[in-house]
MARDO-129091 format. One record per atom (N, C-alpha, C): residue number from 1; x, y, z; residue in three letters. Coordinates in steps of 0.1 Angstrom, whole numbers, plus 5000, padded with zeros to 4 digits. Layout:
N
pos NUM, x X, y Y, z Z, code ALA;
...
END
This chain:
168
pos 1, x 7369, y 6831, z 4011, code MET;
pos 1, x 7361, y 6818, z 4011, code MET;
pos 1, x 7369, y 6807, z 4007, code MET;
pos 2, x 7368, y 6796, z 4014, code THR;
pos 2, x 7375, y 6784, z 4011, code THR;
pos 2, x 7367, y 6775, z 4002, code THR;
pos 3, x 7372, y 6771, z 3990, code PRO;
pos 3, x 7364, y 6762, z 3982, code PRO;
pos 3, x 7362, y 6749, z 3988, code PRO;
pos 4, x 7352, y 6742, z 3985, code GLN;
pos 4, x 7349, y 6729, z 3990, code GLN;
pos 4, x 7354, y 6719, z 3980, code GLN;
pos 5, x 7358, y 6707, z 3985, code ARG;
pos 5, x 7364, y 6697, z 3976, code ARG;
pos 5, x 7355, y 6692, z 3965, code ARG;
pos 6, x 7342, y 6692, z 3967, code GLN;
pos 6, x 7333, y 6688, z 3957, code GLN;
pos 6, x 7331, y 6699, z 3946, code GLN;
pos 7, x 7338, y 6710, z 3946, code ALA;
pos 7, x 7336, y 6721, z 3936, code ALA;
pos 7, x 7339, y 6715, z 3922, code ALA;
pos 8, x 7348, y 6707, z 3921, code ALA;
pos 8, x 7352, y 6701, z 3908, code ALA;
pos 8, x 7354, y 6686, z 3909, code ALA;
pos 9, x 7351, y 6679, z 3898, code GLU;
pos 9, x 7351, y 6664, z 3899, code GLU;
pos 9, x 7363, y 6658, z 3892, code GLU;
pos 10, x 7372, y 6666, z 3887, code SER;
pos 10, x 7384, y 6659, z 3880, code SER;
pos 10, x 7396, y 6667, z 3884, code SER;
pos 11, x 7407, y 6661, z 3881, code ALA;
pos 11, x 7420, y 6668, z 3883, code ALA;
pos 11, x 7421, y 6680, z 3875, code ALA;
pos 12, x 7431, y 6688, z 3877, code VAL;
pos 12, x 7434, y 6699, z 3869, code VAL;
pos 12, x 7435, y 6694, z 3854, code VAL;
pos 13, x 7428, y 6701, z 3845, code PHE;
pos 13, x 7430, y 6697, z 3831, code PHE;
pos 13, x 7436, y 6708, z 3823, code PHE;
pos 14, x 7437, y 6720, z 3829, code GLN;
pos 14, x 7443, y 6731, z 3821, code GLN;
pos 14, x 7451, y 6741, z 3830, code GLN;
pos 15, x 7461, y 6746, z 3824, code VAL;
pos 15, x 7469, y 6757, z 3830, code VAL;
pos 15, x 7469, y 6768, z 3820, code VAL;
pos 16, x 7466, y 6780, z 3824, code ARG;
pos 16, x 7465, y 6791, z 3815, code ARG;
pos 16, x 7475, y 6801, z 3819, code ARG;
pos 17, x 7483, y 6806, z 3809, code TYR;
pos 17, x 7492, y 6817, z 3810, code TYR;
pos 17, x 7485, y 6829, z 3804, code TYR;
pos 18, x 7486, y 6841, z 3810, code VAL;
pos 18, x 7481, y 6853, z 3804, code VAL;
pos 18, x 7494, y 6861, z 3801, code VAL;
pos 19, x 7495, y 6866, z 3789, code VAL;
pos 19, x 7507, y 6872, z 3784, code VAL;
pos 19, x 7504, y 6885, z 3776, code VAL;
pos 20, x 7514, y 6894, z 3775, code PRO;
pos 20, x 7512, y 6906, z 3767, code PRO;
pos 20, x 7515, y 6903, z 3752, code PRO;
pos 21, x 7521, y 6892, z 3748, code ASP;
pos 21, x 7524, y 6889, z 3734, code ASP;
pos 21, x 7522, y 6874, z 3732, code ASP;
pos 22, x 7510, y 6870, z 3726, code LEU;
pos 22, x 7507, y 6856, z 3724, code LEU;
pos 22, x 7517, y 6849, z 3715, code LEU;
pos 23, x 7521, y 6856, z 3704, code GLU;
pos 23, x 7530, y 6850, z 3695, code GLU;
pos 23, x 7544, y 6846, z 3701, code GLU;
pos 24, x 7549, y 6855, z 3709, code ALA;
pos 24, x 7561, y 6853, z 3715, code ALA;
pos 24, x 7561, y 6842, z 3725, code ALA;
pos 25, x 7550, y 6842, z 3733, code ALA;
pos 25, x 7548, y 6831, z 3743, code ALA;
pos 25, x 7547, y 6817, z 3736, code ALA;
pos 26, x 7539, y 6817, z 3725, code ARG;
pos 26, x 7538, y 6804, z 3718, code ARG;
pos 26, x 7551, y 6800, z 3712, code ARG;
pos 27, x 7559, y 6809, z 3706, code ALA;
pos 27, x 7571, y 6805, z 3700, code ALA;
pos 27, x 7581, y 6800, z 3711, code ALA;
pos 28, x 7580, y 6807, z 3723, code TYR;
pos 28, x 7589, y 6802, z 3734, code TYR;
pos 28, x 7586, y 6788, z 3738, code TYR;
pos 29, x 7573, y 6785, z 3740, code LEU;
pos 29, x 7570, y 6772, z 3744, code LEU;
pos 29, x 7573, y 6761, z 3734, code LEU;
pos 30, x 7571, y 6765, z 3721, code GLU;
pos 30, x 7574, y 6755, z 3710, code GLU;
pos 30, x 7589, y 6753, z 3710, code GLU;
pos 31, x 7597, y 6764, z 3711, code GLY;
pos 31, x 7612, y 6763, z 3710, code GLY;
pos 31, x 7618, y 6756, z 3722, code GLY;
pos 32, x 7614, y 6760, z 3733, code ALA;
pos 32, x 7620, y 6755, z 3746, code ALA;
pos 32, x 7616, y 6741, z 3750, code ALA;
pos 33, x 7603, y 6738, z 3747, code PHE;
pos 33, x 7597, y 6725, z 3752, code PHE;
pos 33, x 7591, y 6717, z 3741, code PHE;
pos 34, x 7590, y 6721, z 3729, code GLY;
pos 34, x 7584, y 6713, z 3718, code GLY;
pos 34, x 7569, y 6713, z 3720, code GLY;
pos 35, x 7563, y 6721, z 3727, code ILE;
pos 35, x 7548, y 6721, z 3729, code ILE;
pos 35, x 7542, y 6726, z 3715, code ILE;
pos 36, x 7532, y 6718, z 3711, code GLY;
pos 36, x 7525, y 6721, z 3699, code GLY;
pos 36, x 7520, y 6708, z 3693, code GLY;
pos 37, x 7512, y 6709, z 3683, code PRO;
pos 37, x 7507, y 6720, z 3675, code PRO;
pos 37, x 7498, y 6728, z 3684, code PRO;
pos 38, x 7495, y 6740, z 3679, code TRP;
pos 38, x 7486, y 6750, z 3686, code TRP;
pos 38, x 7474, y 6752, z 3678, code TRP;
pos 39, x 7463, y 6754, z 3686, code LEU;
pos 39, x 7450, y 6758, z 3680, code LEU;
pos 39, x 7449, y 6772, z 3685, code LEU;
pos 40, x 7448, y 6781, z 3675, code THR;
pos 40, x 7448, y 6796, z 3678, code THR;
pos 40, x 7434, y 6802, z 3674, code THR;
pos 41, x 7428, y 6809, z 3683, code ILE;
pos 41, x 7416, y 6816, z 3682, code ILE;
pos 41, x 7419, y 6831, z 3683, code ILE;
pos 42, x 7419, y 6839, z 3672, code PRO;
pos 42, x 7424, y 6853, z 3673, code PRO;
pos 42, x 7414, y 6862, z 3680, code PRO;
pos 43, x 7401, y 6857, z 3681, code LYS;
pos 43, x 7390, y 6866, z 3687, code LYS;
pos 43, x 7380, y 6857, z 3694, code LYS;
pos 44, x 7381, y 6855, z 3707, code THR;
pos 44, x 7372, y 6847, z 3714, code THR;
pos 44, x 7357, y 6852, z 3712, code THR;
pos 45, x 7348, y 6843, z 3712, code ARG;
pos 45, x 7334, y 6846, z 3711, code ARG;
pos 45, x 7327, y 6840, z 3723, code ARG;
pos 46, x 7324, y 6848, z 3733, code ILE;
pos 46, x 7319, y 6843, z 3745, code ILE;
pos 46, x 7305, y 6849, z 3747, code ILE;
pos 47, x 7295, y 6841, z 3749, code ALA;
pos 47, x 7281, y 6845, z 3752, code ALA;
pos 47, x 7280, y 6848, z 3767, code ALA;
pos 48, x 7270, y 6856, z 3771, code ASP;
pos 48, x 7266, y 6858, z 3785, code ASP;
pos 48, x 7279, y 6861, z 3793, code ASP;
pos 49, x 7288, y 6868, z 3787, code ARG;
pos 49, x 7300, y 6871, z 3794, code ARG;
pos 49, x 7298, y 6882, z 3805, code ARG;
pos 50, x 7304, y 6879, z 3817, code THR;
pos 50, x 7303, y 6889, z 3827, code THR;
pos 50, x 7317, y 6891, z 3834, code THR;
pos 51, x 7319, y 6903, z 3839, code TYR;
pos 51, x 7331, y 6906, z 3846, code TYR;
pos 51, x 7327, y 6914, z 3859, code TYR;
pos 52, x 7330, y 6908, z 3870, code ARG;
pos 52, x 7327, y 6914, z 3883, code ARG;
pos 52, x 7312, y 6918, z 3883, code ARG;
pos 53, x 7304, y 6909, z 3879, code GLY;
pos 53, x 7289, y 6910, z 3879, code GLY;
pos 53, x 7283, y 6919, z 3869, code GLY;
pos 54, x 7291, y 6924, z 3859, code LYS;
pos 54, x 7285, y 6933, z 3849, code LYS;
pos 54, x 7287, y 6926, z 3835, code LYS;
pos 55, x 7277, y 6927, z 3826, code PRO;
pos 55, x 7279, y 6922, z 3813, code PRO;
pos 55, x 7290, y 6929, z 3805, code PRO;
pos 56, x 7299, y 6921, z 3798, code THR;
pos 56, x 7309, y 6926, z 3790, code THR;
pos 56, x 7309, y 6920, z 3776, code THR;
pos 57, x 7298, y 6922, z 3768, code PRO;
pos 57, x 7296, y 6914, z 3756, code PRO;
pos 57, x 7307, y 6918, z 3745, code PRO;
pos 58, x 7313, y 6929, z 3746, code HIS;
pos 58, x 7322, y 6933, z 3735, code HIS;
pos 58, x 7337, y 6930, z 3738, code HIS;
pos 59, x 7340, y 6925, z 3750, code ALA;
pos 59, x 7354, y 6922, z 3754, code ALA;
pos 59, x 7357, y 6909, z 3747, code ALA;
pos 60, x 7370, y 6908, z 3744, code TYR;
pos 60, x 7376, y 6895, z 3738, code TYR;
pos 60, x 7390, y 6894, z 3740, code TYR;
pos 61, x 7396, y 6882, z 3738, code GLU;
pos 61, x 7410, y 6879, z 3739, code GLU;
pos 61, x 7414, y 6871, z 3727, code GLU;
pos 62, x 7427, y 6870, z 3725, code ALA;
pos 62, x 7433, y 6860, z 3715, code ALA;
pos 62, x 7439, y 6849, z 3724, code ALA;
pos 63, x 7437, y 6836, z 3719, code VAL;
pos 63, x 7441, y 6825, z 3727, code VAL;
pos 63, x 7447, y 6814, z 3718, code VAL;
pos 64, x 7456, y 6807, z 3723, code SER;
pos 64, x 7462, y 6795, z 3717, code SER;
pos 64, x 7462, y 6784, z 3728, code SER;
pos 65, x 7460, y 6772, z 3722, code LEU;
pos 65, x 7460, y 6760, z 3732, code LEU;
pos 65, x 7467, y 6749, z 3725, code LEU;
pos 66, x 7473, y 6740, z 3734, code ALA;
pos 66, x 7480, y 6728, z 3730, code ALA;
pos 66, x 7479, y 6718, z 3742, code ALA;
pos 67, x 7483, y 6706, z 3739, code PHE;
pos 67, x 7483, y 6696, z 3750, code PHE;
pos 67, x 7496, y 6691, z 3753, code PHE;
pos 68, x 7499, y 6688, z 3765, code VAL;
pos 68, x 7511, y 6681, z 3770, code VAL;
pos 68, x 7505, y 6669, z 3777, code VAL;
pos 69, x 7504, y 6657, z 3770, code GLY;
pos 69, x 7497, y 6646, z 3776, code GLY;
pos 69, x 7482, y 6649, z 3777, code GLY;
pos 70, x 7477, y 6648, z 3789, code GLU;
pos 70, x 7463, y 6651, z 3791, code GLU;
pos 70, x 7461, y 6665, z 3796, code GLU;
pos 71, x 7472, y 6673, z 3798, code LEU;
pos 71, x 7471, y 6686, z 3803, code LEU;
pos 71, x 7470, y 6696, z 3792, code LEU;
pos 72, x 7460, y 6705, z 3792, code GLN;
pos 72, x 7459, y 6715, z 3782, code GLN;
pos 72, x 7467, y 6727, z 3787, code GLN;
pos 73, x 7475, y 6732, z 3778, code ILE;
pos 73, x 7482, y 6745, z 3781, code ILE;
pos 73, x 7476, y 6755, z 3772, code ILE;
pos 74, x 7472, y 6766, z 3778, code GLU;
pos 74, x 7465, y 6777, z 3771, code GLU;
pos 74, x 7472, y 6790, z 3774, code GLU;
pos 75, x 7474, y 6797, z 3763, code ILE;
pos 75, x 7480, y 6811, z 3764, code ILE;
pos 75, x 7470, y 6821, z 3759, code ILE;
pos 76, x 7469, y 6831, z 3767, code MET;
pos 76, x 7458, y 6842, z 3764, code MET;
pos 76, x 7464, y 6856, z 3764, code MET;
pos 77, x 7460, y 6863, z 3755, code GLN;
pos 77, x 7464, y 6878, z 3754, code GLN;
pos 77, x 7451, y 6886, z 3754, code GLN;
pos 78, x 7449, y 6894, z 3764, code PRO;
pos 78, x 7437, y 6903, z 3764, code PRO;
pos 78, x 7438, y 6913, z 3752, code PRO;
pos 79, x 7427, y 6916, z 3746, code VAL;
pos 79, x 7427, y 6925, z 3734, code VAL;
pos 79, x 7418, y 6936, z 3737, code VAL;
pos 80, x 7405, y 6934, z 3740, code VAL;
pos 80, x 7395, y 6945, z 3741, code VAL;
pos 80, x 7386, y 6942, z 3754, code VAL;
pos 81, x 7384, y 6953, z 3761, code GLY;
pos 81, x 7375, y 6953, z 3772, code GLY;
pos 81, x 7381, y 6948, z 3786, code GLY;
pos 82, x 7373, y 6951, z 3796, code PRO;
pos 82, x 7377, y 6947, z 3810, code PRO;
pos 82, x 7376, y 6932, z 3812, code PRO;
pos 83, x 7386, y 6927, z 3819, code SER;
pos 83, x 7386, y 6912, z 3822, code SER;
pos 83, x 7396, y 6909, z 3833, code SER;
pos 84, x 7395, y 6898, z 3839, code ILE;
pos 84, x 7404, y 6893, z 3849, code ILE;
pos 84, x 7418, y 6892, z 3843, code ILE;
pos 85, x 7419, y 6889, z 3830, code TYR;
pos 85, x 7432, y 6888, z 3823, code TYR;
pos 85, x 7439, y 6901, z 3822, code TYR;
pos 86, x 7431, y 6912, z 3819, code LEU;
pos 86, x 7437, y 6925, z 3818, code LEU;
pos 86, x 7442, y 6929, z 3832, code LEU;
pos 87, x 7434, y 6926, z 3842, code ASP;
pos 87, x 7438, y 6929, z 3856, code ASP;
pos 87, x 7451, y 6922, z 3860, code ASP;
pos 88, x 7452, y 6909, z 3855, code PHE;
pos 88, x 7464, y 6902, z 3858, code PHE;
pos 88, x 7476, y 6908, z 3852, code PHE;
pos 89, x 7475, y 6912, z 3839, code LEU;
pos 89, x 7486, y 6919, z 3832, code LEU;
pos 89, x 7490, y 6932, z 3838, code LEU;
pos 90, x 7481, y 6939, z 3843, code LYS;
pos 90, x 7484, y 6952, z 3850, code LYS;
pos 90, x 7492, y 6949, z 3862, code LYS;
pos 91, x 7490, y 6938, z 3870, code ALA;
pos 91, x 7497, y 6935, z 3882, code ALA;
pos 91, x 7510, y 6927, z 3878, code ALA;
pos 92, x 7510, y 6921, z 3867, code HIS;
pos 92, x 7522, y 6913, z 3863, code HIS;
pos 92, x 7525, y 6916, z 3847, code HIS;
pos 93, x 7531, y 6927, z 3845, code PRO;
pos 93, x 7533, y 6931, z 3831, code PRO;
pos 93, x 7539, y 6921, z 3821, code PRO;
pos 94, x 7548, y 6913, z 3827, code SER;
pos 94, x 7554, y 6903, z 3818, code SER;
pos 94, x 7545, y 6890, z 3816, code SER;
pos 95, x 7534, y 6889, z 3823, code GLY;
pos 95, x 7525, y 6878, z 3823, code GLY;
pos 95, x 7529, y 6867, z 3832, code GLY;
pos 96, x 7522, y 6856, z 3831, code GLY;
pos 96, x 7526, y 6844, z 3840, code GLY;
pos 96, x 7514, y 6835, z 3841, code GLY;
pos 97, x 7515, y 6825, z 3850, code ILE;
pos 97, x 7504, y 6816, z 3851, code ILE;
pos 97, x 7492, y 6823, z 3858, code ILE;
pos 98, x 7481, y 6823, z 3852, code HIS;
pos 98, x 7469, y 6830, z 3856, code HIS;
pos 98, x 7460, y 6821, z 3864, code HIS;
pos 99, x 7457, y 6809, z 3859, code HIS;
pos 99, x 7448, y 6800, z 3866, code HIS;
pos 99, x 7450, y 6786, z 3863, code HIS;
pos 100, x 7444, y 6777, z 3871, code ILE;
pos 100, x 7442, y 6763, z 3867, code ILE;
pos 100, x 7427, y 6761, z 3866, code ILE;
pos 101, x 7424, y 6752, z 3857, code ALA;
pos 101, x 7410, y 6749, z 3855, code ALA;
pos 101, x 7406, y 6735, z 3858, code ALA;
pos 102, x 7394, y 6733, z 3864, code MET;
pos 102, x 7389, y 6720, z 3869, code MET;
pos 102, x 7376, y 6718, z 3861, code MET;
pos 103, x 7374, y 6705, z 3856, code ARG;
pos 103, x 7362, y 6702, z 3850, code ARG;
pos 103, x 7351, y 6697, z 3860, code ARG;
pos 104, x 7339, y 6699, z 3857, code THR;
pos 104, x 7328, y 6694, z 3865, code THR;
pos 104, x 7316, y 6691, z 3855, code THR;
pos 105, x 7308, y 6681, z 3860, code ALA;
pos 105, x 7296, y 6677, z 3853, code ALA;
pos 105, x 7284, y 6685, z 3858, code ALA;
pos 106, x 7285, y 6691, z 3870, code ASP;
pos 106, x 7274, y 6698, z 3876, code ASP;
pos 106, x 7279, y 6712, z 3879, code ASP;
pos 107, x 7277, y 6721, z 3869, code PHE;
pos 107, x 7282, y 6735, z 3870, code PHE;
pos 107, x 7277, y 6742, z 3882, code PHE;
pos 108, x 7264, y 6742, z 3883, code ASP;
pos 108, x 7257, y 6749, z 3894, code ASP;
pos 108, x 7262, y 6745, z 3908, code ASP;
pos 109, x 7264, y 6732, z 3910, code ALA;
pos 109, x 7269, y 6726, z 3922, code ALA;
pos 109, x 7283, y 6731, z 3924, code ALA;
pos 110, x 7291, y 6731, z 3914, code ALA;
pos 110, x 7306, y 6735, z 3915, code ALA;
pos 110, x 7306, y 6750, z 3919, code ALA;
pos 111, x 7298, y 6758, z 3912, code VAL;
pos 111, x 7298, y 6773, z 3915, code VAL;
pos 111, x 7294, y 6774, z 3930, code VAL;
pos 112, x 7283, y 6767, z 3934, code ALA;
pos 112, x 7279, y 6768, z 3948, code ALA;
pos 112, x 7291, y 6764, z 3958, code ALA;
pos 113, x 7298, y 6754, z 3954, code GLY;
pos 113, x 7309, y 6749, z 3962, code GLY;
pos 113, x 7320, y 6758, z 3963, code GLY;
pos 114, x 7321, y 6768, z 3953, code MET;
pos 114, x 7332, y 6777, z 3953, code MET;
pos 114, x 7328, y 6790, z 3960, code MET;
pos 115, x 7316, y 6791, z 3965, code GLY;
pos 115, x 7311, y 6803, z 3972, code GLY;
pos 115, x 7299, y 6809, z 3966, code GLY;
pos 116, x 7293, y 6803, z 3956, code GLY;
pos 116, x 7281, y 6808, z 3950, code GLY;
pos 116, x 7284, y 6819, z 3939, code GLY;
pos 117, x 7273, y 6824, z 3933, code ALA;
pos 117, x 7273, y 6833, z 3922, code ALA;
pos 117, x 7280, y 6846, z 3927, code ALA;
pos 118, x 7279, y 6850, z 3939, code GLU;
pos 118, x 7285, y 6863, z 3944, code GLU;
pos 118, x 7300, y 6862, z 3944, code GLU;
pos 119, x 7306, y 6850, z 3944, code ALA;
pos 119, x 7320, y 6848, z 3944, code ALA;
pos 119, x 7326, y 6847, z 3930, code ALA;
pos 120, x 7317, y 6846, z 3919, code VAL;
pos 120, x 7322, y 6846, z 3905, code VAL;
pos 120, x 7328, y 6859, z 3901, code VAL;
pos 121, x 7340, y 6859, z 3896, code VAL;
pos 121, x 7347, y 6871, z 3892, code VAL;
pos 121, x 7344, y 6874, z 3877, code VAL;
pos 122, x 7344, y 6862, z 3869, code GLN;
pos 122, x 7342, y 6864, z 3855, code GLN;
pos 122, x 7335, y 6851, z 3850, code GLN;
pos 123, x 7326, y 6852, z 3841, code SER;
pos 123, x 7319, y 6840, z 3836, code SER;
pos 123, x 7315, y 6842, z 3821, code SER;
pos 124, x 7310, y 6831, z 3816, code GLY;
pos 124, x 7305, y 6831, z 3802, code GLY;
pos 124, x 7302, y 6817, z 3797, code GLY;
pos 125, x 7299, y 6816, z 3785, code ARG;
pos 125, x 7295, y 6803, z 3779, code ARG;
pos 125, x 7298, y 6804, z 3764, code ARG;
pos 126, x 7301, y 6792, z 3759, code VAL;
pos 126, x 7303, y 6790, z 3744, code VAL;
pos 126, x 7294, y 6778, z 3741, code VAL;
pos 127, x 7282, y 6780, z 3734, code GLY;
pos 127, x 7272, y 6770, z 3733, code GLY;
pos 127, x 7267, y 6766, z 3747, code GLY;
pos 128, x 7268, y 6753, z 3750, code ASP;
pos 128, x 7264, y 6748, z 3763, code ASP;
pos 128, x 7277, y 6746, z 3772, code ASP;
pos 129, x 7288, y 6750, z 3768, code PHE;
pos 129, x 7301, y 6749, z 3775, code PHE;
pos 129, x 7301, y 6762, z 3785, code PHE;
pos 130, x 7300, y 6760, z 3798, code ARG;
pos 130, x 7300, y 6771, z 3807, code ARG;
pos 130, x 7313, y 6771, z 3816, code ARG;
pos 131, x 7316, y 6783, z 3820, code PHE;
pos 131, x 7328, y 6785, z 3828, code PHE;
pos 131, x 7326, y 6797, z 3838, code PHE;
pos 132, x 7333, y 6796, z 3849, code ALA;
pos 132, x 7333, y 6807, z 3859, code ALA;
pos 132, x 7347, y 6807, z 3865, code ALA;
pos 133, x 7351, y 6819, z 3868, code PHE;
pos 133, x 7364, y 6821, z 3875, code PHE;
pos 133, x 7362, y 6827, z 3890, code PHE;
pos 134, x 7371, y 6822, z 3898, code PHE;
pos 134, x 7371, y 6826, z 3912, code PHE;
pos 134, x 7384, y 6831, z 3916, code PHE;
pos 135, x 7385, y 6841, z 3923, code ASP;
pos 135, x 7399, y 6846, z 3929, code ASP;
pos 135, x 7405, y 6835, z 3937, code ASP;
pos 136, x 7418, y 6833, z 3936, code ALA;
pos 136, x 7425, y 6824, z 3945, code ALA;
pos 136, x 7438, y 6831, z 3949, code ALA;
pos 137, x 7436, y 6840, z 3959, code PRO;
pos 137, x 7448, y 6848, z 3963, code PRO;
pos 137, x 7460, y 6840, z 3967, code PRO;
pos 138, x 7457, y 6829, z 3974, code ALA;
pos 138, x 7468, y 6821, z 3979, code ALA;
pos 138, x 7477, y 6815, z 3967, code ALA;
pos 139, x 7471, y 6815, z 3955, code LEU;
pos 139, x 7479, y 6810, z 3943, code LEU;
pos 139, x 7484, y 6822, z 3935, code LEU;
pos 140, x 7479, y 6834, z 3938, code GLY;
pos 140, x 7483, y 6846, z 3930, code GLY;
pos 140, x 7476, y 6846, z 3917, code GLY;
pos 141, x 7465, y 6839, z 3916, code GLY;
pos 141, x 7457, y 6840, z 3904, code GLY;
pos 141, x 7443, y 6836, z 3906, code GLY;
pos 142, x 7438, y 6826, z 3898, code ALA;
pos 142, x 7424, y 6823, z 3898, code ALA;
pos 142, x 7422, y 6808, z 3897, code ALA;
pos 143, x 7410, y 6803, z 3900, code ILE;
pos 143, x 7405, y 6789, z 3897, code ILE;
pos 143, x 7394, y 6791, z 3888, code ILE;
pos 144, x 7394, y 6782, z 3877, code GLU;
pos 144, x 7383, y 6782, z 3868, code GLU;
pos 144, x 7376, y 6769, z 3869, code GLU;
pos 145, x 7362, y 6769, z 3870, code VAL;
pos 145, x 7354, y 6758, z 3870, code VAL;
pos 145, x 7347, y 6757, z 3856, code VAL;
pos 146, x 7349, y 6745, z 3849, code VAL;
pos 146, x 7344, y 6744, z 3835, code VAL;
pos 146, x 7335, y 6732, z 3834, code VAL;
pos 147, x 7324, y 6734, z 3827, code CYS;
pos 147, x 7315, y 6723, z 3824, code CYS;
pos 147, x 7314, y 6723, z 3809, code CYS;
pos 148, x 7321, y 6713, z 3803, code LEU;
pos 148, x 7322, y 6712, z 3788, code LEU;
pos 148, x 7309, y 6705, z 3783, code LEU;
pos 149, x 7304, y 6711, z 3772, code ASP;
pos 149, x 7294, y 6704, z 3765, code ASP;
pos 149, x 7299, y 6693, z 3755, code ASP;
pos 150, x 7291, y 6685, z 3749, code GLU;
pos 150, x 7296, y 6674, z 3741, code GLU;
pos 150, x 7305, y 6679, z 3730, code GLU;
pos 151, x 7300, y 6690, z 3723, code ALA;
pos 151, x 7308, y 6695, z 3711, code ALA;
pos 151, x 7322, y 6699, z 3716, code ALA;
pos 152, x 7323, y 6707, z 3727, code ALA;
pos 152, x 7336, y 6712, z 3731, code ALA;
pos 152, x 7345, y 6700, z 3736, code ALA;
pos 153, x 7339, y 6690, z 3743, code GLN;
pos 153, x 7347, y 6679, z 3747, code GLN;
pos 153, x 7352, y 6671, z 3735, code GLN;
pos 154, x 7343, y 6669, z 3725, code ALA;
pos 154, x 7348, y 6662, z 3713, code ALA;
pos 154, x 7359, y 6670, z 3706, code ALA;
pos 155, x 7358, y 6683, z 3705, code MET;
pos 155, x 7368, y 6691, z 3698, code MET;
pos 155, x 7381, y 6690, z 3705, code MET;
pos 156, x 7380, y 6691, z 3719, code LEU;
pos 156, x 7393, y 6690, z 3726, code LEU;
pos 156, x 7399, y 6676, z 3726, code LEU;
pos 157, x 7391, y 6665, z 3726, code ASP;
pos 157, x 7396, y 6652, z 3725, code ASP;
pos 157, x 7403, y 6650, z 3711, code ASP;
pos 158, x 7397, y 6655, z 3701, code ASP;
pos 158, x 7403, y 6654, z 3687, code ASP;
pos 158, x 7416, y 6661, z 3687, code ASP;
pos 159, x 7416, y 6673, z 3692, code PHE;
pos 159, x 7428, y 6681, z 3692, code PHE;
pos 159, x 7439, y 6675, z 3700, code PHE;
pos 160, x 7435, y 6669, z 3712, code ARG;
pos 160, x 7445, y 6663, z 3721, code ARG;
pos 160, x 7452, y 6651, z 3713, code ARG;
pos 161, x 7443, y 6643, z 3706, code GLN;
pos 161, x 7448, y 6632, z 3698, code GLN;
pos 161, x 7458, y 6636, z 3687, code GLN;
pos 162, x 7455, y 6648, z 3681, code ALA;
pos 162, x 7464, y 6653, z 3671, code ALA;
pos 162, x 7477, y 6657, z 3677, code ALA;
pos 163, x 7477, y 6663, z 3689, code ASN;
pos 163, x 7489, y 6666, z 3697, code ASN;
pos 163, x 7497, y 6654, z 3699, code ASN;
pos 164, x 7491, y 6643, z 3704, code VAL;
pos 164, x 7498, y 6630, z 3707, code VAL;
pos 164, x 7504, y 6625, z 3694, code VAL;
pos 165, x 7497, y 6625, z 3683, code ALA;
pos 165, x 7502, y 6620, z 3671, code ALA;
pos 165, x 7515, y 6627, z 3666, code ALA;
pos 166, x 7515, y 6641, z 3668, code VAL;
pos 166, x 7526, y 6649, z 3664, code VAL;
pos 166, x 7538, y 6646, z 3673, code VAL;
pos 167, x 7536, y 6644, z 3686, code SER;
pos 167, x 7547, y 6642, z 3695, code SER;
pos 167, x 7553, y 6628, z 3695, code SER;
pos 168, x 7547, y 6619, z 3689, code ILE;
pos 168, x 7552, y 6605, z 3689, code ILE;
pos 168, x 7563, y 6604, z 3679, code ILE;
END
């Protein structure tokens, strides 16, 4: 299925790497490129989590995120349960770029534009912050559509400003 242009309303705001060792990946990005500071969440808490149409309430990952300008860099290590991240590591044991994420104000319209609910590979929510992943074989990974709630947007804005202050 070819995604429609209106699926997302903003430029790419995030690139996510999926890796077998979160600490090693973060240390590499810090040392080689000076990326940081990092916000690390050792156990993600995702509500209404699904993977390939089935609930996966007990699955979780460890994640670290930082900003390079306006671009969010996220590193994720699968920990428990089935997920597109674990699938990716099985295919790419050393890890790599897993997906790019696009923001939208109208989540339902974005999902419809990407092929509808039947095309969603993984989804979930944190508060009112909703996300869905779609396979993107031409990219060797996935596309994520994200609808941030006010709390998540404020947290990311504050964290991005902290990154800017550190890098100046």
